[in-house]
C-alpha positions as CSV (number, residue, x, y, z in Angstrom):
1,X,6.7,-57.5,-4.4
2,X,8.3,-60.7,-3.7
3,X,6.6,-63.2,-1.4
4,X,8.2,-64.8,1.6
5,X,7.8,-68.5,2.0
6,X,5.9,-68.8,5.3
7,X,7.1,-72.3,5.6
8,X,10.7,-71.2,5.7
9,X,9.9,-68.6,8.3
10,X,8.1,-71.3,10.5
11,X,11.0,-73.8,9.9
12,X,13.5,-71.2,11.1
13,X,11.4,-70.3,14.2
14,X,11.1,-73.8,15.2
15,X,14.9,-74.3,14.8
16,X,15.6,-71.2,16.9
17,X,13.1,-72.5,19.5
18,X,14.8,-75.9,19.7
19,X,18.2,-74.1,19.9
20,X,17.0,-72.0,22.7
21,X,15.8,-75.0,24.7
22,X,19.1,-76.6,24.1
23,X,17.7,-79.5,21.9
24,X,19.7,-80.9,19.1
25,X,18.5,-79.8,15.9
26,X,18.4,-82.7,13.3
27,X,20.6,-82.2,10.1
28,X,18.4,-81.0,7.2
29,X,16.0,-79.1,9.7
30,X,18.1,-76.1,9.7
31,X,16.8,-73.0,8.0
32,X,17.6,-72.6,4.3
33,X,17.9,-68.9,4.5
34,X,18.6,-66.7,7.3
35,X,16.1,-64.3,8.8
36,X,18.3,-61.3,7.8
37,X,18.0,-62.6,4.2
38,X,14.3,-62.8,4.3
39,X,14.0,-59.3,5.8
40,X,16.4,-58.0,3.2
41,X,14.1,-59.5,0.4
42,X,11.0,-58.0,2.0
43,X,12.6,-54.6,2.0
44,X,13.8,-55.0,-1.5
45,X,10.4,-55.9,-2.6
46,X,8.8,-53.0,-0.9
47,X,11.4,-50.7,-2.7
48,X,10.8,-52.3,-6.0
49,X,7.0,-51.6,-5.6
50,X,7.8,-48.0,-4.7
51,X,10.0,-47.4,-7.7
52,X,7.4,-49.1,-10.0
53,X,4.7,-46.8,-8.7
54,X,7.0,-43.7,-9.0
55,X,7.9,-44.7,-12.5
56,X,4.3,-45.1,-13.5
57,X,3.3,-41.9,-11.8
58,X,6.0,-40.1,-13.8
59,X,5.0,-41.7,-17.1
60,X,1.3,-40.7,-16.5
61,X,2.4,-37.2,-15.7
62,X,4.4,-36.9,-18.8
63,X,1.4,-38.1,-20.8
64,X,2.7,-41.3,-22.2
65,X,-0.1,-43.0,-24.1
66,X,0.2,-46.7,-22.7
67,X,-0.3,-45.6,-19.0
68,X,-3.7,-45.7,-17.6
69,X,-4.8,-43.7,-14.5
70,X,-6.3,-46.8,-12.9
71,X,-3.0,-48.6,-13.3
72,X,-1.1,-45.7,-11.7
73,X,-3.5,-45.5,-8.8
74,X,-3.3,-49.4,-8.1
75,X,0.5,-49.2,-8.1
76,X,0.5,-46.3,-5.7
77,X,-2.0,-48.0,-3.3
78,X,0.3,-51.2,-3.4
79,X,3.3,-49.2,-2.7
80,X,1.6,-47.4,0.3
81,X,0.2,-50.8,1.6
82,X,3.3,-52.6,1.4
83,X,5.3,-49.7,3.1
84,X,2.7,-49.5,5.9
85,X,3.0,-53.4,6.4
86,X,6.8,-53.1,6.4
87,X,6.6,-50.3,9.1
88,X,4.3,-52.5,11.3
89,X,6.7,-55.5,11.0
90,X,9.6,-53.1,11.9
91,X,7.7,-51.9,15.0
92,X,6.9,-55.5,16.1
93,X,10.5,-56.4,15.9
94,X,11.6,-53.3,17.8
95,X,9.0,-54.2,20.4
96,X,10.2,-57.9,20.6
97,X,13.9,-56.6,20.7
98,X,13.0,-54.4,23.7
99,X,11.1,-57.3,25.5
100,X,14.2,-59.6,25.1
101,X,16.5,-57.0,26.3
102,X,14.3,-56.4,29.4
103,X,14.3,-60.0,30.4
104,X,16.1,-60.7,33.6
105,X,19.1,-63.1,33.2
């Protein structure tokens, strides 16, 4: 699974905060990647982890010699945990969106 650079996320959040306050953002302080790109990378990482787990599971079920049960179980657990984390992030994003939409103008 690809890791997201937390510094990029923090920098982007600071830039967005400054823009929301109406402050000027210094050149070079802007985010290097967009939030959408980071989110897509995360989803792609979860997908990749799930595909790897499915591939290892199939290989073990067909009796390939180089696939160990422990390796399969670890891959399946990584896949499950990454998916659960992605669902929690999605839930928080939906909750934040609802809070923003319910703010009085």
